[in-house]
C-alpha positions, 0 to 999 in steps of 0.5 A, a space after each residue: 830148120 833149114 837143114 831138116 827141110 832138105 832131108 825131107 827134100 832129098 826123101 821126096 826126091 828119091 821116093 819121086 825115083 821110087 815111083 818113076 820106077 814103078 810106074 815105067 811098067 805102065 807109062 813111058 817116060 814123057 807120059 812120066 814127065 805130062 803127068 808128074 809136071 801137070 799134076 804139079 802144076 795144080 798143086 802150085 796153081 792152088 798155093 799161089 791162089 791162097 797168096 793171091 800171087 800173081 803169074 805176070 811176070 816180065 821175064 820170060 825169056 829166063 822161063 822159057 829157057 829154064 823151062 826147056 833145058 829142066 823138062 830135056 833134063 828131066 826126061 832124060 833123068 826119068 829115062 834112066 831112072 827106068 832102066 839103071 840102078 836107082 842111085 845110079 841113076 840119082 848121082 848122074 844127075 846130081 852131077 849137076 853142081 860141078 857143071 853148075 860150076 863150070 858155066 858159072 866161071 866161064 860166064 862170069 870169067 873167072 880164074 880156075 884155081 886148084 881147089 876148084 880145079 882138083 873138085 871138078 877133077 875129082 868128080 869126073 873120076 868118080 862119074 868114070 868109076 860109076 859107069 864103069 860097072 855098067 860097060 859090062 852091062 851095056 848101058 853105056 848109053 843110059 849112063 851117058 844121057 843119065 850124065 846129060 841130064 846133069 848137064 842140063 840140070 846144071 842149065 836150068 839151076 844157073 837159069 834158077 839162079 838168074 831169075 831169083 838175083 831177077 826178084 822173081 819169087 821161088 813159086 812162079 818159078 815152079 809155076 811156070 816150070 810145070 807149065 812148060 814140062 807139060 806142054 813139052 812132054 803133052 807135044 810127047 804124048 802126041 807123038 807116041 803111044 799113049 797108056 790107058 790110065 787104071 785104078 791100079 797107076 792112079 796112086 802112083 802118077 798121084 805119089 809122083 807128081 805130088 812128091 816131087 812138087 813137095 820136094 822142089 817147095 822143101 828144096 826152096 824153103 831149105 835154101 830161103 831158111 837155112 845155111 846154103 852151104 849146108 844145104 847143098 850138102 844135104 840135097 845128096 841125102 838123096 843118093 843115100 835114101 835112093 840106095 837105100 831104096 833100091 836095096 830094099 825094093 829091088 834088091 839094087 847092088 853096085 860094086 865096090 866102085 861103083 860106091 866109092 865113084 858115088 862118094 867121089 861125086 858127093 865130095 866133088 859136089 860139096 867142095 866145088 860149092 866151098 871153093 866156087 866165086 859167089 855171085 849176087 
């Protein structure tokens, strides 16, 4: 059942990417981050009220670091979604497990061994192959920003693991992330032009916020009710769904080396999870 929930999460995250690309015609990426987080904040709060959960936490520093790193990663990710092919932008963001592995090994002072190093090297070879076709289109800067979003997402994932090990419930982690991202996006909107919400854009914003929040909840359930290895492997289904959406909705195509790069990044992410040490 956990595998099914991860496939649901993968489909919903790909839908979120579609809503971001469609919403880019009406709003900036800063505005999209705000609306995505603000709508999600109400959805999660309604669930908390239904379960009579408490928002009090002694781990506010962990939530703050998770919120800041996740918010910046989300803003860079949304920007890349608006200027890069859907599958490319999502794949670059999904380099986060590689950075998470490196960060975990460094903090816990673990020894790097050959299978793990091979997985990491494989991932970055895939990244080079994926970025290489964009060099001819003068999109190297968005590509590098997408890679930075993967790095910051890896930092956010590490913070989430720390909060989980401290006993924080998943819904509280999602709530405070949505809150901090809403504030982050709101401040950004004060510094930039704010576009009006129209009847045509309301469904896009609702679809963005609801799909992103439900995807987070489905992902959490997949990890808590199923095999972690299976869940982490199937999380890459987002790239498959995004590729299908990109082809049929926008006619996006990648050269053979781009698809090879995506395959290497997926393979390296799975291998790095299988070969990295597990910490409680």
